[in-house]
N, C-alpha and C positions, 0 to 999 in steps of 0.2 A: 874149426876158429881161423878169424882173422890175424893177418899176421902181418907187421910192421914195424919197418924197416926201421933200428931204435932211434936214428936221426927223426924220424919225421914222427913215434913215443915223443922223445927228449922233445920238441920241438910242440906240441899238444899239449904235454906237461906244464914247462913253461910260458905258455900262456893263458891257461886254465887260473896258476898260479898268480900273475900276471892281473885277468879280474876280478876275480878276487882281493888282488891290496888293492886296488883300481877306486871297486868297489869301496872301499870302506876308508879312504883316505879324505883326511879332514885337515886342508892345508890354511883352512882361515874363511872366515866367512864374507864370501862374495855377493854380493848382496846385487840382485837385477837391477838397474838401472831405469828403475819407476818412477812420475814427477812426484813430486811431492803432495799430501792435500793438501787443502786450502785453510790456514790457517784461519782457525775460530775465532778472534779478534780480530784480526785484517777483516773479515768479512764484515764486520759487526760496523767496524768505521766507517760510512758512507763517504761523511765528509770530507772535503781538503782541510779541516781543520784539527779534525779529530785525528785524521793522520798522521798532522806533525808535529800533533803534540806527542803520539803515542812515539813519533823517532825520534823526539828531545826526551822523553820522557827516558825510553829503554838505547841510549847512545853510550853511553858508559859500559854499562851490565854487555852489549853486542860488543863492542871492542872484548871488555875481558873476557867472553866466551871464543872467543874470534883467532887469540893469544893463544888459548890451552890448547885449539885446536891442532894450532901449527906441531907442538912436540906430545909424543905419548912419550913415558919414562914410569916405568913399573915392574914394580915387584911385584913377584909370586912366591907363594909358602903354600907344597902342600905337598903327593906323591908325586913320580912320575920324575922321565927325561924326554929329554926334547934338543934339535936344533932346528933356527931356521931363518931364514933370508925374505926379505922383499924389494926390488925393484917398481913400485909401483902394486897400486889392486891386484895386476894383472901378471905378472910373474913373480909371483911367493914360490919360493920351498920351505916345504916343512920334513921333516921326520920325529918320531916319538908317539908319546903318550904321556897326557900330563893332565890332571884337574887339578886347579889350583884356583886362593883365593887370590887376589893384588888390590896393589894399593896406591896412589902415587898419579899422573896426571893420562886419562883413557885416549886421548889421541882425536881427533875429527869425528863431531857429533853428526854429520849427516846430517842432519835437519833439525830445526828449530826446539831445545830441549837442552836443559842445564846438565850439566856435565854432573857424569858423580864418580867423586877420584875412590872408589870401591865397588869391587865384582866378583862375578867366581866365573875364569874362562875353565875350557873341559877344547884339545883335540887331539888326537891320537893319529897313527898310517902314514902315507909318504904320499905325499903331494908338489908334486912340481907343475907350473905353470897355470894358465886360468879353464884348459879345459881338464884335468885332473880332481882341483881344488871344492868342494863340497865344506857345507857348512853350516852350526848347528845351531841348539838354539843358544849355548855360552859358548860359541865361537868367538875368538877377537872378529871386531870389523875392523877392517885397515882402508883407511884415505882412497882415493885414485890416485892423488901423485904422491904417497905415501912410499919414504926408504928409511927402511930400516933394519933388523933384527936382534934375533933374541934367543934363550938357551936357559934348560930349563933342566939340574941333574938333581937329582935325590928329592931334596924337600925345601927347593929355594931355587926361582929362576926368576928370569931377568927380559923386559921386553922394551927397547928404544924404539923411534922413531922419528923422522921428520919427513912431515908434507908440507912442499914446494908450492902444491895449487891451494892450499890450505895460508899461505903464507899469503901468496897472494891477494886471497878473498879478505884478511885481514891488512892489508894496506890496501886496497879500493874499501876497506869500509868508513876507514878518517873521510870518503867523499859519498859517507852515505851510498854505496854500488854494493852489491850482496852478488858474485858469481854460484855464491857455492846455495843459494836460499838456504842457508840456516838462522839468519837473522829475525828475532822477539816482532 
């Protein structure tokens, strides 16, 4: 029979438990930075006149959507518990397990789409930093410059955040500049 020192045995057990917890971690939805697909409306607008008309018609809706991208304020209802904090998308901290419906401002859209003020979220596990973060189809999608925190206890939770990159996108939008590529 193979005899291992107690320290070596304890280290192997700790590493195997750590590997299991890391593989089950879901600290937030950190999508890969992929370029947005070309917008079908933009492809159809071949002429300069068409682009000017489209930009004029969408100016106010785009400024409103850019403003809602700056802030995330959500109230969640559903079973579970969780604590989370994030200093940008690349430095998340999450511990907990919950599945809940939410209502409020969803935060950054990431691409040109209408922000829906309700949805379903689900996260579970432990994660710290981008190496441990794993996303799922119902995990929240945080912005690249979003700073925020969340708490979920028993049947109610809250998630708040402020995205400095989206604030810059909001102000740049007044000059029809779209650094986040989320305007229609």
